[in-house]
C-alpha atoms as an extended CHARMM CRD file, in Angstrom:
* protein
*
       145  EXT
         1         1  MET       CA              0.0000000000        0.0000000000        0.0000000000  PROA      1               0.0000000000
         2         2  LYS       CA              2.8270000000        2.3870000000        0.8550000000  PROA      2               0.0000000000
         3         3  LYS       CA              4.4090000000        1.6920000000       -2.5200000000  PROA      3               0.0000000000
         4         4  ILE       CA              1.1780000000        2.5990000000       -4.3340000000  PROA      4               0.0000000000
         5         5  ILE       CA              0.8200000000        5.8380000000       -2.3640000000  PROA      5               0.0000000000
         6         6  PHE       CA              4.4490000000        6.7160000000       -3.0490000000  PROA      6               0.0000000000
         7         7  LEU       CA              4.0140000000        6.0790000000       -6.7820000000  PROA      7               0.0000000000
         8         8  LEU       CA              0.8120000000        8.1350000000       -6.8210000000  PROA      8               0.0000000000
         9         9  VAL       CA              2.4790000000       11.0710000000       -5.0520000000  PROA      9               0.0000000000
        10        10  ALA       CA              5.5210000000       10.8070000000       -7.3290000000  PROA      10              0.0000000000
        11        11  GLY       CA              3.2360000000       10.7580000000      -10.3840000000  PROA      11              0.0000000000
        12        12  VAL       CA              1.3440000000       13.8520000000       -9.2430000000  PROA      12              0.0000000000
        13        13  PHE       CA              4.6250000000       15.6450000000       -8.5160000000  PROA      13              0.0000000000
        14        14  PHE       CA              6.0360000000       14.6840000000      -11.9170000000  PROA      14              0.0000000000
        15        15  ALA       CA              2.8720000000       15.8080000000      -13.7040000000  PROA      15              0.0000000000
        16        16  GLY       CA              3.1070000000       19.1580000000      -11.9010000000  PROA      16              0.0000000000
        17        17  CYS       CA              6.7190000000       19.5680000000      -12.9830000000  PROA      17              0.0000000000
        18        18  VAL       CA              5.8930000000       18.7660000000      -16.5990000000  PROA      18              0.0000000000
        19        19  THR       CA              3.0330000000       21.2810000000      -16.6080000000  PROA      19              0.0000000000
        20        20  LEU       CA              5.2100000000       23.9300000000      -15.0190000000  PROA      20              0.0000000000
        21        21  GLU       CA              7.9820000000       23.1770000000      -17.4990000000  PROA      21              0.0000000000
        22        22  GLN       CA              5.6940000000       23.7270000000      -20.4890000000  PROA      22              0.0000000000
        23        23  THR       CA              4.3050000000       27.0320000000      -19.2380000000  PROA      23              0.0000000000
        24        24  ASN       CA              7.6630000000       28.7920000000      -19.4290000000  PROA      24              0.0000000000
        25        25  VAL       CA              8.1190000000       28.1680000000      -23.1820000000  PROA      25              0.0000000000
        26        26  ASP       CA              6.6350000000       30.3330000000      -25.9440000000  PROA      26              0.0000000000
        27        27  TRP       CA              7.0340000000       29.4320000000      -29.6180000000  PROA      27              0.0000000000
        28        28  ILE       CA              6.0900000000       32.3020000000      -31.9170000000  PROA      28              0.0000000000
        29        29  PRO       CA              5.9870000000       31.0190000000      -35.5090000000  PROA      29              0.0000000000
        30        30  ILE       CA              7.1890000000       33.2960000000      -38.2760000000  PROA      30              0.0000000000
        31        31  GLY       CA              7.5140000000       30.7410000000      -41.0640000000  PROA      31              0.0000000000
        32        32  PRO       CA              6.5590000000       27.1520000000      -41.8230000000  PROA      32              0.0000000000
        33        33  ASP       CA              7.5870000000       24.0300000000      -39.9550000000  PROA      33              0.0000000000
        34        34  PHE       CA             10.0540000000       21.9680000000      -41.9650000000  PROA      34              0.0000000000
        35        35  PRO       CA             10.9960000000       18.3210000000      -41.5470000000  PROA      35              0.0000000000
        36        36  PRO       CA             12.9970000000       17.9800000000      -38.3110000000  PROA      36              0.0000000000
        37        37  THR       CA             16.7470000000       18.3480000000      -38.2980000000  PROA      37              0.0000000000
        38        38  LYS       CA             19.2650000000       16.8440000000      -35.8930000000  PROA      38              0.0000000000
        39        39  VAL       CA             20.1140000000       18.8700000000      -32.8000000000  PROA      39              0.0000000000
        40        40  GLU       CA             23.8000000000       18.0710000000      -33.1540000000  PROA      40              0.0000000000
        41        41  ASN       CA             23.8010000000       19.5990000000      -36.6700000000  PROA      41              0.0000000000
        42        42  LEU       CA             22.4240000000       22.9870000000      -35.5460000000  PROA      42              0.0000000000
        43        43  GLU       CA             24.7630000000       25.8950000000      -35.9910000000  PROA      43              0.0000000000
        44        44  VAL       CA             24.7890000000       28.2670000000      -33.0100000000  PROA      44              0.0000000000
        45        45  ILE       CA             25.3240000000       31.9290000000      -33.8290000000  PROA      45              0.0000000000
        46        46  SER       CA             25.4490000000       35.0250000000      -31.6950000000  PROA      46              0.0000000000
        47        47  GLY       CA             24.1420000000       37.5500000000      -34.2070000000  PROA      47              0.0000000000
        48        48  ARG       CA             22.9680000000       38.1470000000      -37.7540000000  PROA      48              0.0000000000
        49        49  GLN       CA             26.4460000000       39.2450000000      -38.7390000000  PROA      49              0.0000000000
        50        50  ASP       CA             27.5400000000       35.6030000000      -38.2470000000  PROA      50              0.0000000000
        51        51  VAL       CA             25.1230000000       34.2660000000      -40.9000000000  PROA      51              0.0000000000
        52        52  LYS       CA             26.9640000000       33.7770000000      -44.1720000000  PROA      52              0.0000000000
        53        53  ARG       CA             24.1830000000       32.0660000000      -46.1710000000  PROA      53              0.0000000000
        54        54  PRO       CA             20.7090000000       33.1530000000      -47.3280000000  PROA      54              0.0000000000
        55        55  TYR       CA             18.1770000000       32.3440000000      -44.6010000000  PROA      55              0.0000000000
        56        56  GLY       CA             14.6890000000       32.8460000000      -43.2640000000  PROA      56              0.0000000000
        57        57  ASN       CA             13.3820000000       32.9740000000      -39.7040000000  PROA      57              0.0000000000
        58        58  LEU       CA             11.1640000000       30.0580000000      -38.7200000000  PROA      58              0.0000000000
        59        59  GLY       CA             10.1610000000       31.4980000000      -35.3950000000  PROA      59              0.0000000000
        60        60  LEU       CA             11.0970000000       32.9590000000      -32.0660000000  PROA      60              0.0000000000
        61        61  LEU       CA             11.3710000000       30.8370000000      -28.9610000000  PROA      61              0.0000000000
        62        62  ARG       CA             11.2550000000       32.3080000000      -25.4640000000  PROA      62              0.0000000000
        63        63  ILE       CA             12.2100000000       30.2140000000      -22.4670000000  PROA      63              0.0000000000
        64        64  LYS       CA             11.2330000000       32.2700000000      -19.4380000000  PROA      64              0.0000000000
        65        65  ASN       CA             12.0000000000       32.3870000000      -15.7120000000  PROA      65              0.0000000000
        66        66  LEU       CA             15.2970000000       30.5420000000      -15.7100000000  PROA      66              0.0000000000
        67        67  LYS       CA             17.5380000000       30.9480000000      -12.7100000000  PROA      67              0.0000000000
        68        68  PRO       CA             20.7010000000       32.8680000000      -13.5990000000  PROA      68              0.0000000000
        69        69  THR       CA             22.9440000000       29.8310000000      -13.1130000000  PROA      69              0.0000000000
        70        70  ARG       CA             25.2140000000       28.1820000000      -15.6210000000  PROA      70              0.0000000000
        71        71  ASP       CA             23.4040000000       24.8200000000      -15.3700000000  PROA      71              0.0000000000
        72        72  ALA       CA             19.9220000000       26.3230000000      -15.7830000000  PROA      72              0.0000000000
        73        73  LEU       CA             21.0330000000       28.3020000000      -18.8330000000  PROA      73              0.0000000000
        74        74  ARG       CA             22.7580000000       25.2800000000      -20.3470000000  PROA      74              0.0000000000
        75        75  MET       CA             19.5850000000       23.1900000000      -19.9160000000  PROA      75              0.0000000000
        76        76  GLY       CA             17.4820000000       26.0170000000      -21.3830000000  PROA      76              0.0000000000
        77        77  ILE       CA             19.7290000000       26.2630000000      -24.4390000000  PROA      77              0.0000000000
        78        78  GLN       CA             19.5710000000       22.4920000000      -24.9770000000  PROA      78              0.0000000000
        79        79  LYS       CA             15.7850000000       22.5730000000      -24.7100000000  PROA      79              0.0000000000
        80        80  GLY       CA             15.6490000000       25.4950000000      -27.1590000000  PROA      80              0.0000000000
        81        81  LYS       CA             17.8750000000       23.6550000000      -29.6110000000  PROA      81              0.0000000000
        82        82  ARG       CA             15.6350000000       20.5550000000      -29.4310000000  PROA      82              0.0000000000
        83        83  ILE       CA             12.5310000000       22.6470000000      -30.1400000000  PROA      83              0.0000000000
        84        84  ALA       CA             14.2070000000       24.5360000000      -33.0030000000  PROA      84              0.0000000000
        85        85  ALA       CA             15.4390000000       21.2660000000      -34.5350000000  PROA      85              0.0000000000
        86        86  SER       CA             11.9110000000       19.8280000000      -34.2910000000  PROA      86              0.0000000000
        87        87  LYS       CA             10.7500000000       22.7780000000      -36.4350000000  PROA      87              0.0000000000
        88        88  GLY       CA             13.4480000000       22.0880000000      -39.0570000000  PROA      88              0.0000000000
        89        89  ALA       CA             15.9440000000       24.8050000000      -38.1340000000  PROA      89              0.0000000000
        90        90  ASP       CA             19.4960000000       24.7370000000      -39.4640000000  PROA      90              0.0000000000
        91        91  ALA       CA             20.8080000000       27.3020000000      -36.9740000000  PROA      91              0.0000000000
        92        92  VAL       CA             19.8080000000       29.1570000000      -33.8260000000  PROA      92              0.0000000000
        93        93  GLN       CA             20.6660000000       32.6500000000      -32.7030000000  PROA      93              0.0000000000
        94        94  ILE       CA             20.7280000000       32.8210000000      -28.9210000000  PROA      94              0.0000000000
        95        95  GLY       CA             20.2040000000       35.9140000000      -26.7970000000  PROA      95              0.0000000000
        96        96  GLU       CA             18.8880000000       36.6910000000      -23.3390000000  PROA      96              0.0000000000
        97        97  TYR       CA             17.0010000000       39.1680000000      -21.2120000000  PROA      97              0.0000000000
        98        98  ASN       CA             18.0590000000       39.3940000000      -17.5760000000  PROA      98              0.0000000000
        99        99  SER       CA             15.4800000000       40.9150000000      -15.2280000000  PROA      99              0.0000000000
       100       100  ALA       CA             18.3280000000       42.1290000000      -13.0020000000  PROA      100             0.0000000000
       101       101  GLU       CA             18.9820000000       44.7770000000      -15.6520000000  PROA      101             0.0000000000
       102       102  ASP       CA             15.6570000000       46.3360000000      -14.6640000000  PROA      102             0.0000000000
       103       103  GLY       CA             16.4480000000       46.2320000000      -10.9610000000  PROA      103             0.0000000000
       104       104  SER       CA             14.7500000000       42.9720000000      -10.0060000000  PROA      104             0.0000000000
       105       105  THR       CA             15.7010000000       41.7260000000       -6.5540000000  PROA      105             0.0000000000
       106       106  ASP       CA             14.9300000000       38.1310000000       -7.6490000000  PROA      106             0.0000000000
       107       107  PRO       CA             16.5310000000       38.0430000000      -11.1090000000  PROA      107             0.0000000000
       108       108  HSD       CA             15.5010000000       35.5540000000      -13.7630000000  PROA      108             0.0000000000
       109       109  ILE       CA             16.6820000000       35.0090000000      -17.3230000000  PROA      109             0.0000000000
       110       110  THR       CA             14.5570000000       34.7500000000      -20.4490000000  PROA      110             0.0000000000
       111       111  LEU       CA             16.3710000000       33.0280000000      -23.3060000000  PROA      111             0.0000000000
       112       112  ILE       CA             15.4580000000       34.4230000000      -26.7060000000  PROA      112             0.0000000000
       113       113  ILE       CA             16.2110000000       31.9710000000      -29.5050000000  PROA      113             0.0000000000
       114       114  TYR       CA             15.6160000000       32.5930000000      -33.2030000000  PROA      114             0.0000000000
       115       115  ALA       CA             15.1990000000       29.4430000000      -35.3030000000  PROA      115             0.0000000000
       116       116  ILE       CA             16.8440000000       29.9480000000      -38.6890000000  PROA      116             0.0000000000
       117       117  LYS       CA             16.4250000000       27.9630000000      -41.9130000000  PROA      117             0.0000000000
       118       118  TYR       CA             19.0100000000       28.2710000000      -44.6670000000  PROA      118             0.0000000000
       119       119  VAL       CA             17.3080000000       28.6120000000      -48.0300000000  PROA      119             0.0000000000
       120       120  ASP       CA             20.1390000000       27.9880000000      -50.4700000000  PROA      120             0.0000000000
       121       121  LYS       CA             19.8180000000       24.1650000000      -50.3920000000  PROA      121             0.0000000000
       122       122  LEU       CA             16.1290000000       23.3620000000      -49.8960000000  PROA      122             0.0000000000
       123       123  THR       CA             14.8470000000       19.8270000000      -50.3900000000  PROA      123             0.0000000000
       124       124  GLU       CA             11.5640000000       19.0270000000      -52.1200000000  PROA      124             0.0000000000
       125       125  ALA       CA              9.9670000000       18.4880000000      -48.6850000000  PROA      125             0.0000000000
       126       126  ASP       CA             11.2120000000       21.9420000000      -47.6290000000  PROA      126             0.0000000000
       127       127  LYS       CA              9.7400000000       23.5260000000      -50.7570000000  PROA      127             0.0000000000
       128       128  GLN       CA              6.4140000000       21.8050000000      -50.0910000000  PROA      128             0.0000000000
       129       129  ALA       CA              6.4220000000       23.1250000000      -46.5030000000  PROA      129             0.0000000000
       130       130  ILE       CA              6.8930000000       26.6630000000      -47.8320000000  PROA      130             0.0000000000
       131       131  LYS       CA              4.0670000000       26.2120000000      -50.3530000000  PROA      131             0.0000000000
       132       132  ASP       CA              1.7490000000       24.8030000000      -47.6660000000  PROA      132             0.0000000000
       133       133  PHE       CA              2.5730000000       27.7060000000      -45.3760000000  PROA      133             0.0000000000
       134       134  GLU       CA              1.8900000000       30.2660000000      -48.1020000000  PROA      134             0.0000000000
       135       135  GLU       CA             -1.4870000000       28.7080000000      -48.8290000000  PROA      135             0.0000000000
       136       136  LEU       CA             -2.5810000000       27.9180000000      -45.2800000000  PROA      136             0.0000000000
       137       137  GLY       CA             -0.8620000000       30.8650000000      -43.6350000000  PROA      137             0.0000000000
       138       138  MET       CA             -3.5980000000       33.1590000000      -44.8710000000  PROA      138             0.0000000000
       139       139  LEU       CA             -6.0080000000       31.1020000000      -42.7740000000  PROA      139             0.0000000000
       140       140  ASN       CA             -3.6340000000       31.0840000000      -39.8030000000  PROA      140             0.0000000000
       141       141  GLU       CA             -3.3570000000       27.2900000000      -40.0820000000  PROA      141             0.0000000000
       142       142  ARG       CA             -0.1860000000       25.3820000000      -39.3120000000  PROA      142             0.0000000000
       143       143  THR       CA              1.0700000000       22.1810000000      -40.8360000000  PROA      143             0.0000000000
       144       144  ASN       CA              1.3990000000       19.2800000000      -38.4220000000  PROA      144             0.0000000000
       145       145  ARG       CA              4.8630000000       17.8630000000      -38.9330000000  PROA      145             0.0000000000
């Protein structure tokens, strides 16, 4: 009986953590979703001046309320890279907003990640995603990939 109660409490706690985890992420789409890419193939850039190929923005990702610690930021960046790769990004531009800059006594970081798609070597699936977005974008519909 104790084991069942423990598992039930652990399950409720885990479900609460998952819900909390999802509420601090905002994905703001700018372009279509492409077939997923591999996280390990994502290029990480610090600014537009670092992009040397033609590109388009797929979207903006905000990961909010991170503690200003190295481990929390590292986990946030990894999560952001996984989300960007799931949208088909080839690169991510990473920035941050630190609430301490505005005088917060309990500072938190918001990661700001742009998902970038290079457009000089598009596959047929990529071209179809663009066409679908152009047609369905007028209706504010998203493709489910």
